N, C-alpha and C positions, 0 to 999 in steps of 0.2 A: 353346400348349404344343407345341413342336416334337418332343418326345420321343415323343408318340403317333404322329406321322407317320413318324418314324424306325423305330419298332417295327412299324408296318403295312407299310412298304416292305421291311423285313428279312424279315418272314414271307412276303410275296408273292414276294420274290426267291428264298427257299428253295423255295417251291412251284413257281416258274417253272423253276428249275434241275432239279428232279425231273422235271417234265413234259418238258423238253428232252431229258434223258437217255433217257426212254422213247421220245420221238419219234425220236431217233437210232437206236434199236435196231430200229425197224420197217423192213421191207424192201418194204412194199407201195407206197410213194410213188414216183412216177416223177419224172423230172428237171423236167418242167414244173410239177408240183405243188410241188416243193421251191423252184423259182425264184419261184413266186407267193408262197409262205410267206415267203421271204427278203425279198421286196419289201414285204410287209405289215409285217414286223418293223421296217423302217427308220424309219418315222415316229415311233413311240413311243420307240424307242431314241435317235434324234437329239434328241427333246424332253428326255428324261432327261439326256442328256449336257450339253445346254444349261443346264438348271437346276442341275446340279452345278457347272458353271463359274461361274454367277452366285452360287451359295452360297459359293464360295471367296473372294469379295470381302469383306474384313473391314469395309468401309464400309457395307454394306447394313443396313437397319433390321430390327428384330424383326418388324414387320408384313410387310416384304418376304420375310423368311425363311419366315414362315408361309404366305405366298402361293405361294412356290416349292415348298415341301414339299407343299402341297396339289396343285399342278399335277403334281409328280412322282408323287404317289400315283395320280392319274387316269391318267397315262401307263402306270404299272406295271400298273394294273388292266386297261387296254386290251390290253397285251401278254399278260397272264395269260389273259384271256378268249380271245384269239386262239389261244394254244397249246392251251388246253383244247378249243376247238372243232375245231382241226386234229386233235387226238388222237381226238376222237369220230369224225370223218370217216374217219380211218385205220383205226380199229377196225371201223367199219361196212363199209369197203371189203374187209376180210378175211372178211366173212360173206357167204354166198350165200343161205342159207335160214334163216329164223327159225322154229324149231319150238316154242319155249316159249309156250304159251297157257294162259290161265286166265280164269275168269269174274270180272268186277269191275264196280263201279258207275261207268259212264262219266260220269254227271252229277256224282258226288262228286269224281271226278278233276279235272274241269274247275273245280269250285268251289274246290278246294284250290289250283289254279294261279292263279285269280283273286285269292285271298287272299294268295298269295305276292308279288304285285305291289301290294298295298294301299297301301304307303307311297308308291310312285311315282305311282299314279293319284290318290291323295288330294292329294298335293302339287300336281298339275296341275289339280285340281278337275275331273276327268273324270267323266262320267256312265257308270257301268257297268250294263248291262242284261242280266242272265243270263236266258235262256229255256231252262231245263234241266229238263225233265220226267224222272222216274225212268227210267233206262235201263241195262240190263245188257248187257254185251258180252263176248264170248270172244275174247281176243287177247293180244298181248304188252303187258302193262300198262306196263312200264318204258320200252319204246321209244316207245309212243304218248304217254306223258307228255312226252317230249322234244319231240314235235311241238307240243303245247299250250303248253309253256314258250316255244318260239320264236315261235309265232304271236301269242300274247297279249302276250308281252314286246315284240314289234315294234309291235303296235297301240298299246300304252301309250307306247312310245318315240317314235313318229312321229305321234301325234295331238296337236295343239296344245292349249294350256290351254283348259279349258271345253268340250272336245269330247265325243264320245259313242262308246262301244264296245259292240257287241252280240255276245254269245256264245250261240249257240243249237244245240239238238239237234233234228233232224227224224227221228223214229222211225216215220214213217207208211208207209214202203215195206217190202215183205216181204223183199227181197233185200239191203237196204243201210240203213245209218244215215248221215246227213249231219251233220257238225259244221261250223258256219260262224262265223268271226270277222270281224266287219265294224267299220270305224272311219270317222270323219269327217275323217281326215287329208288330206294334200295330194294323195293319189292318184298314179297313175303313167300315163305315156304307153304306147301300144301297143308301142313299141320296148323300153321298160324291162320290160314284162310278158313279152316274148319271151325275155329273158335272166335273169329274176329268180331262177331256181333254179340258175344257174351259179355255180360256186365263185369267190369273191372279186369277183363282179360287184356294183357299187354304182351304181345309177342316178342318185343325187343325191350328187355328190362334195362338195357344200357341207356335208353332214351326215355325212361320213366318220368323224368322231371318235366318232359314236354307235354304230358297228358295224364289222364287218370283212368283211362279204359272205360269211359262212360259214353263218350260221344257217339260211337258207332252203335251202341245199344239203344240210344235215343233214336238214331236213324232207323234202326230195324223196327222199333216199337211204333214209330210214326208210319212207316211203310205198312205195317200190319193193320193199323187203325184206318188208314186211308185207302186200303185195298190196292196198294202198289206192290211191286216186287223189286228187290234189290239183289244184285249179283256182283261178284268180284272176280277179276282175272289178274293174276300176278305171278311173277317169277323173280326169284332172288337176283338182284343186279339189273333187272329189266323194268322196274317200276310196277305200278298198280293201276288198274282201271276199274272204277265202280260205275255200274249202270243201273239207273232207276227207271223202271217201266211203269208209266202212268196209263191206266186204262181210261179210254174215252167214255 
């Protein structure tokens, strides 16, 4: 049913236009940032244009139409995700100090994020192992949630079918709480690890369609704003482990 794809693309297109208008109104982005964003836009836009051209051919079958609409939807989602992440970075860039703090259950926040990705990790038959003792923390709940969304989302995205992800809280230290997200994915070289938190950097270009190189930059920016520390340990073929240290 091609109507469902048309409706989805129309809605995402409207959301995309809204975000682009907001993006244009921001003055915090420098020329290099704008240049990088423009470069990242090209791939999904070119793909969408190509599928539109193919759909204009009256000789294509219904099956081909469905396939092209599905591919267009994927490209539109990629574009929408990119704009949304760029907006998040731009908003964070305009902030210097985060003053909003509240007490919340860190373990429950992590459980909610894990459940958010249940469909994805179930489809890939991943083993999720949460080691989450009861833990209360005082901080910016909303911003910290963005860190877990990105780290757990990446772990699910880049762990192969049948792999394992461990999300743990270490509350044993007096001055800090450590949250670690580990996976059995393909891992990273030392060179990739040195650049992993840079904006638009992608160590594995073969998997570029799965991300836009902005998520970990958001994580690093939030960590800096909230006085947290983030580190990564990884080896090719042995997975990756990200640890966020939250100061008490």
